[in-house]
C-alpha positions in Angstrom: 80.7 59.3 81.3 82.8 61.8 79.9 82.2 65.7 80.8 81.3 66.5 77.3 78.4 64.1 77.4 77.1 65.5 80.6 77.5 68.9 79.0 75.2 67.9 76.0 72.6 66.9 78.3 72.4 69.4 81.1 72.9 72.5 78.7 70.2 71.0 76.3 67.7 70.7 79.6 68.8 74.4 80.5 67.9 75.5 77.2 64.1 74.0 77.1 63.5 75.1 80.6 64.8 78.8 80.4 62.9 79.4 76.8 59.8 77.5 77.2 59.3 79.2 80.7 59.5 82.5 79.5 60.1 82.9 75.6 61.1 86.4 74.9 63.6 88.2 72.6 66.3 88.5 75.6 65.9 84.9 76.2 66.7 83.8 72.6 70.4 85.1 72.7 71.4 82.7 75.6 69.5 80.1 74.1 71.2 80.1 70.7 74.8 80.3 72.2 73.5 77.4 74.6 72.4 75.4 71.3 75.7 76.3 69.6 77.5 74.7 72.8 75.8 71.7 72.4 76.7 71.3 68.8 80.3 71.8 69.4 80.1 69.1 72.1 78.4 66.6 69.8 80.9 67.4 66.9 83.7 67.0 69.4 82.6 63.6 70.5 82.0 62.5 66.8 85.5 63.7 66.1 86.6 61.3 68.9 84.5 58.3 67.5 86.3 58.7 63.9 89.6 58.6 65.7 88.6 55.3 67.6 87.3 53.8 64.4 90.8 54.9 62.7 93.0 53.6 65.4 91.1 50.3 66.2 89.8 49.7 62.8 86.4 48.7 64.3 83.8 46.6 62.2 80.6 48.0 60.7 78.9 48.6 63.9 80.9 51.8 64.8 80.4 52.8 61.0 76.6 52.7 61.6 77.0 54.7 64.8 78.9 57.4 63.1 76.1 57.6 60.2 73.3 58.0 63.2 75.4 60.5 64.9 76.2 62.5 61.9 72.5 62.6 61.0 71.7 63.7 64.3 74.6 66.5 64.2 73.1 67.8 60.8 69.5 67.8 62.4 71.0 70.2 65.6 72.5 72.4 63.3 69.5 72.9 61.2 67.5 73.5 64.4 70.1 75.9 65.6 69.7 78.0 62.7 66.0 77.7 62.8 66.1 79.1 66.2 68.5 82.0 65.1 66.2 82.9 62.6 63.5 83.2 65.0 65.6 85.3 67.4 66.3 87.6 64.4 62.8 87.9 63.7 61.8 88.9 67.3 64.3 91.8 67.7 63.1 93.0 64.2 59.4 92.8 64.5 57.1 93.5 61.8 53.8 93.1 63.5 53.1 90.0 62.0 52.2 86.8 63.9 53.9 87.1 67.2 52.3 84.3 68.9 53.4 82.2 65.9 57.0 83.1 66.6 56.8 82.4 70.4 55.1 78.9 69.6 57.9 78.3 67.0 60.6 79.0 69.5 59.1 76.7 72.0 58.8 74.1 69.4 62.3 74.2 68.2 63.7 74.3 72.0 62.0 71.0 72.8 62.8 69.4 69.5 66.4 70.4 69.9 66.6 69.1 73.2 65.1 66.0 72.4 67.8 65.4 69.6 70.5 66.5 71.7 69.2 64.0 74.5 69.3 61.3 71.9 72.8 62.4 70.7 74.0 62.4 74.1 72.5 59.1 75.2 74.0 57.4 71.6 77.5 58.0 72.5 77.3 56.7 75.9 77.3 53.1 74.6 78.5 53.5 71.0 79.0 49.8 70.6 75.7 48.5 72.1 74.0 51.0 69.6 75.9 49.7 66.4 75.4 46.3 67.2 71.7 46.9 67.7 71.7 48.5 64.0 73.4 45.6 62.6 70.9 43.4 64.1 68.2 45.1 62.5 69.8 45.5 59.2 70.1 41.4 59.1 66.4 41.2 59.9 63.7 42.4 57.2 60.8 42.6 59.6 62.9 44.8 61.9 64.3 47.0 59.4 60.9 47.5 57.8 59.6 49.1 60.9 62.8 50.7 61.9 63.1 52.5 58.4 59.6 53.7 58.2 60.0 55.2 61.3 63.4 56.7 60.7 62.0 58.2 57.4 59.0 59.6 59.2 61.4 61.1 62.2 63.8 62.6 59.4 60.6 64.1 57.3 58.9 65.3 60.3 62.4 67.4 61.3 62.6 68.9 57.8 58.6 70.0 57.8 59.1 71.7 61.2 62.0 73.9 59.8 61.0 77.4 58.7 62.1 76.6 55.2 59.0 74.2 54.8 56.2 76.3 56.0 54.7 79.3 54.8 54.6 81.2 58.1 55.9 80.7 61.8 52.4 80.2 62.9 52.3 76.6 61.0 55.4 75.2 62.9 54.0 72.3 65.2 56.1 69.2 65.5 52.9 67.2 66.0 51.4 68.4 63.0 54.7 67.8 61.3 54.8 64.5 62.6 51.0 63.6 61.5 51.7 64.9 58.0 55.1 63.1 57.4 53.7 59.9 58.9 50.7 60.3 56.4 53.2 60.8 53.5 55.4 57.9 54.2 52.6 55.5 55.0 51.0 56.8 51.7 47.9 57.5 53.6 46.7 61.2 52.6 44.8 62.5 56.0 46.1 66.0 56.8 45.4 68.1 59.6 46.5 71.4 57.7 45.8 72.5 54.0 48.9 71.3 52.2 49.3 73.9 49.6 48.8 77.0 52.0 50.5 75.4 54.8 53.5 74.3 53.2 56.4 76.0 50.9 57.5 74.3 47.8 60.4 72.8 49.7 57.9 71.5 52.1 55.6 70.0 49.5 58.8 68.7 48.1 59.7 66.8 51.4 56.1 65.3 51.5 56.7 64.2 47.9 59.8 62.3 48.8 58.2 60.8 51.8 55.5 59.5 49.4 57.9 58.0 46.7 59.9 56.4 49.4 56.9 55.1 51.1 55.3 54.0 48.1 58.3 52.0 46.6 59.0 50.7 49.8 62.0 51.0 51.9 62.7 47.4 51.8 62.8 47.4 48.2 65.7 49.8 48.3 67.3 48.2 51.1 67.3 45.1 48.9 68.8 46.8 46.0 71.5 48.1 48.1 72.0 44.7 49.4 72.5 43.3 46.0 75.1 45.6 45.1 77.0 45.4 48.3 80.4 43.5 48.6 80.0 43.8 52.4 76.7 41.9 53.1 76.4 38.5 54.2 75.0 36.1 51.8 72.6 35.1 54.7 71.1 38.6 54.6 70.8 38.8 51.0 68.9 35.3 51.0 66.5 36.6 53.7 65.5 39.5 51.2 65.3 37.4 48.3 62.7 35.2 50.1 60.9 38.3 51.0 60.4 39.4 47.8 59.7 35.9 46.3 63.0 35.7 44.3 64.6 32.5 43.6 68.0 33.8 43.2 70.2 36.8 44.0 69.9 37.9 40.5 66.2 37.3 40.3 66.3 39.5 43.3 68.5 42.1 41.7 66.1 41.9 38.6 62.9 42.3 40.6 64.1 45.2 42.6 65.6 47.1 39.5 62.1 46.1 37.7 60.4 47.7 40.5 61.9 50.8 40.7 62.1 51.5 36.9 58.6 50.5 36.2 57.5 52.7 39.1 59.4 55.8 37.7 58.0 55.0 34.0 54.3 54.4 35.0 54.6 57.9 37.1 56.5 59.7 34.3 53.6 58.4 31.8 50.9 59.6 34.4 52.9 63.0 34.7 52.8 63.5 31.2 49.0 62.8 30.6 48.2 65.0 33.5 50.6 68.1 32.3 48.8 68.1 29.0 45.4 68.0 30.5 46.3 70.7 33.3 48.4 73.2 31.2 46.7 76.2 31.1 43.7 75.3 33.2 42.4 78.5 35.1 41.9 76.1 38.3 45.8 75.9 38.7 46.0 79.6 39.6 49.8 80.7 39.9 50.9 76.9 40.4 53.3 75.3 37.9 51.6 73.0 35.6 54.5 70.5 35.6 54.8 70.5 39.4 51.0 69.9 39.9 51.4 67.1 37.4 54.4 65.3 38.9 53.1 65.6 42.5 49.4 64.2 41.9 51.1 61.6 39.5 53.2 60.5 42.4 50.6 60.7 44.9 48.1 58.6 42.7 50.5 55.8 41.9 51.7 55.6 45.6 48.0 55.6 46.6 48.8 58.5 48.7 45.7 60.9 48.1 47.6 63.9 48.7 46.4 67.0 46.7 47.5 70.5 46.2 44.3 71.9 44.9 41.7 73.3 47.4 39.1 70.7 48.6 41.4 68.2 47.0 40.0 67.2 43.7 36.5 68.3 44.1 37.1 71.1 41.4 37.6 68.2 38.7 34.1 66.4 39.6 33.3 66.5 36.1 36.6 66.4 34.4 36.7 62.8 32.7 40.3 63.2 31.6 41.9 63.9 34.8 39.8 61.5 37.0 40.5 58.7 34.4 44.4 59.3 34.5 44.2 59.4 38.7 41.9 56.4 38.4 44.2 54.2 36.2 47.5 55.6 38.3 45.6 54.5 41.5 44.4 50.9 40.2 47.8 50.3 38.7 49.6 51.2 42.1 47.4 49.1 44.0 47.8 45.7 41.8 51.2 45.0 43.0 54.6 45.3 41.6 54.7 41.3 41.0 51.3 41.2 39.3 52.2 44.4 37.1 55.5 42.6 35.9 53.7 39.6 35.1 51.4 41.4 33.0 54.0 43.2 31.2 55.9 39.5 30.4 52.8 38.2 29.3 51.2 40.9 27.3 54.8 41.1 25.3 54.7 37.4 25.0 51.1 37.5 23.5 52.2 40.7 21.1 55.1 38.6 19.9 53.2 35.6 19.2 50.7 38.1 17.1 53.7 39.1 14.9 55.2 35.6 14.9 53.0 32.6 14.6 55.5 30.3 15.4 56.2 31.8 18.8 55.4 29.7 21.7 51.9 30.2 23.3 52.5 32.3 26.6 51.5 30.5 30.0 48.4 31.3 31.7 48.5 34.2 34.3 49.5 32.8 37.7 46.9 32.3 40.4 48.0 35.4 42.5 47.6 37.3 39.3 44.1 36.2 38.6 42.8 36.1 42.3 44.1 40.0 42.5 42.6 41.0 39.1 39.3 39.4 39.5 38.9 40.6 43.2 40.0 44.2 42.4 37.4 44.3 39.5 34.6 42.7 41.7 35.4 45.3 44.5 35.5 48.3 42.4 32.3 47.4 40.5 30.6 46.4 43.6 31.7 49.8 45.3 30.5 51.8 42.4 27.0 50.3 42.2 26.5 50.4 46.0 27.5 54.1 46.2 25.7 55.2 43.3 22.5 53.5 44.8 22.8 54.7 48.2 23.8 58.3 47.1 22.2 59.0 43.9 20.2 61.8 45.7 22.5 62.6 48.3 26.3 63.4 48.2 26.5 62.6 44.4 23.7 65.0 43.7 26.3 68.0 43.1 27.8 65.9 40.4 24.9 65.7 38.2 25.2 69.3 37.5 28.3 68.7 35.4 26.3 66.7 32.9 25.2 63.2 32.1 27.0 60.5 33.8 28.5 62.7 36.4 26.8 60.7 39.2 28.2 57.4 38.0 31.8 58.7 37.2 31.6 60.3 40.8 30.7 56.8 42.2 33.4 55.5 40.4 36.1 57.7 41.4 35.0 57.1 45.0 35.0 53.4 44.5 38.5 53.3 43.2 39.7 55.6 45.8 38.9 52.7 48.5 41.8 50.9 46.8 43.5 52.8 49.0 43.9 56.3 47.9 42.3 59.3 49.6 41.4 61.7 46.6 37.8 62.7 46.5 35.6 64.7 44.3 32.5 64.6 46.5 32.0 65.6 50.1 32.1 62.5 52.5 30.7 64.2 55.2 27.3 64.7 53.2 27.3 61.1 52.6 24.8 58.5 54.7 25.9 56.4 57.5 25.5 53.4 55.5 27.7 54.6 52.7 30.3 55.4 55.1 30.3 52.0 56.8 30.3 50.0 53.1 33.3 52.5 52.4 35.0 51.2 55.7 34.5 47.7 54.7 36.2 48.4 51.1 39.0 50.3 52.6 39.6 47.4 55.2 40.3 45.1 52.2 42.4 47.9 50.4 44.7 46.9 47.5 47.0 43.9 46.9 50.3 42.4 48.0 53.7 44.1 47.5 51.9 47.2 46.1 51.7 50.7 47.5 48.1 50.4 48.7 47.4 49.1 52.4 44.6 47.2 53.9 44.4 43.5 54.7 44.9 43.0 50.7 42.7 41.6 48.1 44.4 38.1 48.1 43.7 37.9 52.0 40.0 38.7 51.5 39.6 36.4 48.8 41.3 33.5 51.0 39.1 34.2 53.8 36.0 34.2 51.4 37.1 30.9 49.9 37.3 29.2 53.4 33.9 30.3 54.3 32.5 29.1 50.8 34.2 25.9 51.3 32.9 25.6 55.1 29.5 26.2 53.9 29.6 23.7 51.1 31.6 21.3 53.1 34.5 21.1 50.7 38.2 22.2 50.8 38.9 25.8 50.3 39.7 26.4 46.9 40.5 29.4 44.6 40.8 29.4 40.8 40.4 25.8 40.4 43.5 25.2 43.1 43.3 24.2 46.7 44.6 26.8 49.3 47.8 25.9 51.1 47.2 25.8 54.9 50.2 28.3 55.1 48.1 30.7 53.2 44.9 30.2 55.3 47.0 30.7 58.5 48.4 33.7 57.1 45.2 35.2 56.0 43.5 34.6 59.5 46.4 36.0 61.2 46.5 39.2 59.3 42.5 39.7 59.5 42.4 39.0 63.2 45.3 41.2 64.0 44.0 43.9 61.7 40.7 43.8 63.0 42.0 44.0 66.7 44.0 47.3 66.0 41.2 48.9 64.0 38.8 48.2 67.1 41.3 49.3 69.7 41.7 52.6 67.8 38.3 53.2 67.5 37.6 52.9 71.2 40.5 55.1 71.9 39.2 57.9 69.7 35.7 57.6 71.2 37.6 58.5 74.4 39.5 61.2 72.9 37.2 63.0 70.4 33.8 64.3 70.3 32.6 63.3 67.0 29.8 60.8 65.7 31.0 57.4 66.0 30.7 56.3 62.3 33.0 59.3 61.5 35.4 58.2 63.9 35.2 54.3 62.7 35.8 55.9 59.2 38.8 57.8 60.4 40.2 54.7 62.2 39.9 52.6 58.9 41.1 55.0 56.5 44.3 55.6 58.8 44.9 51.8 59.3 44.3 51.0 55.7 46.3 53.7 54.7 43.7 55.3 52.7 43.1 59.0 53.5 39.2 59.4 53.3 37.8 61.6 56.1 34.4 62.8 56.7 35.9 66.2 58.3 37.3 64.8 61.4 40.8 64.9 60.8 41.3 68.7 61.2 39.4 68.8 64.3 41.4 66.1 66.1 42.9 66.6 69.4 46.7 66.2 70.2 46.0 62.9 71.6 43.7 62.2 68.5 46.6 63.0 66.1 49.2 61.0 67.9 46.7 58.1 67.7 45.9 58.4 64.1 49.8 58.7 63.4 50.2 55.3 65.3 47.6 53.7 63.5 48.9 54.7 60.0 52.3 53.6 61.0 50.8 50.3 62.0 48.7 49.9 59.1 51.7 50.4 56.8 54.0 47.9 58.7 51.7 45.9 60.7 50.2 43.4 58.2 53.6 42.8 56.4 55.4 42.3 59.8 52.7 39.5 60.8 53.0 38.0 57.6 56.6 37.8 57.5 56.7 36.6 61.3 54.5 33.9 60.5 56.3 32.9 57.6 59.5 32.6 59.7 57.8 30.8 62.4 57.0 28.0 60.0 60.6 27.3 59.2 61.4 25.2 62.1 60.4 21.5 62.0 57.8 20.7 64.4 59.3 17.5 66.3 55.9 16.6 68.0 52.0 16.4 67.2 49.6 16.9 70.0 46.6 15.0 70.4 43.6 16.2 68.5 40.3 17.0 70.2 37.0 18.5 68.5 35.6 21.8 70.0 32.1 23.1 69.5 32.3 26.4 67.4 29.4 28.7 66.5 
């Protein structure tokens, strides 16, 4: 390995060893100079890679490595500047938050060291790294997990910088990682109060994570592939199959429609919220436009992040704001294919009203009918159950705002189990029975190809239809159609894997946290289903608990999709034999 690579690794280790052991103003200057030396070494190696690429006309794998190494170089420069800012503040004390500066310095040292080690290790075998990146890009399931992880990683670095936090005391990489995972996985769980912890830049980073996570990096990747001339036909067909497109032209239309439709719905929601919030004293000094845009995106993407104290508890009696928020949540949870089908069918019906000779629009597909009916049933059932269980409990304060306050609060709570983490009432005041009911609703979640999490409404409908069919001794059916065996296998796989993950997370949380069991259960289900509802547990999580919930949110956002893709891919090969069948007692 070249001397420069050893220099990157050794100096980085010396940096963290020196400053973490004795953080002080006098250690800051040599640490800052050591960081600069590391950056220069990485920059020199990048220059060598560029020269090698030009000389050998290497393939796409080296280009991927250069992009990766360039991103690491930018991150290293950012943390050098952040560490220099801490040094400057230590030599110019103002008597405010000295402990926060020390903690921030140690955080920046450790993060910088990790990045430098990654950069140094990357250049040891650039060809192997480049081919691994190409392998991931050609497989949607791998790209899904890798892209979400990359967005979380980049966002967590940005949230750790001084530009993102209101004071040095809020610098914590674990908290930044948790918050960014919650944003990208559109969950909404937070360990810190977002409006007081993060600056406008930090809030914008969170919003960007919500938007990218809500639209789905796979959609963005598919869009890039359809317009790329350097992508293999096989890769494009894989993404087309992933988004249920029959041709590459259909794939381009679908992804463009998804992105355009997302921005259009969010723009309409933001405009409605702006007119409802402008001049509202509850905004304080915040911009009505920024608050409207942030909450519209957060609602449609089913993220549940709010910039108001106590989430949306101050709007418990505000019918207008709650109606807009609920509308965006439901639309985001229906799924892009269903939304596009509803738009097409609605337009054709409108044309037929105007022109009687126009052809009759076709009936909604089975998927759309199952999604709409299941969503409606779950919302209605949840509203009635929450109202019945909490009419004299957690919903009691909602009655003070006027008639129908309890019903509106129950409806809002039920809709947010679709899966968005907004709340207008205190979940910590709810009965255990209510929290258990909400866990069941959150576990089901939204619909396929939507911004919501959970096992999805169609999965729950297939499982229910199978159970009903077994009890009746008939073939499972939905909407007058028999359920395909492939759909049943996928539903069983997703449900079983999801239950296993949730049970494992609950077990781990009971070992690391000292909280009531039902609240830990709610936290685990909320994280896996990317809901964001909490009974006051999130802020008191230990470091181990935060990392467990972070991993759970990631698995919840990626896992069910990956399982479904794996099952679908596994069924592509023709089985050349059939084993002898034998009965087995069950139940």
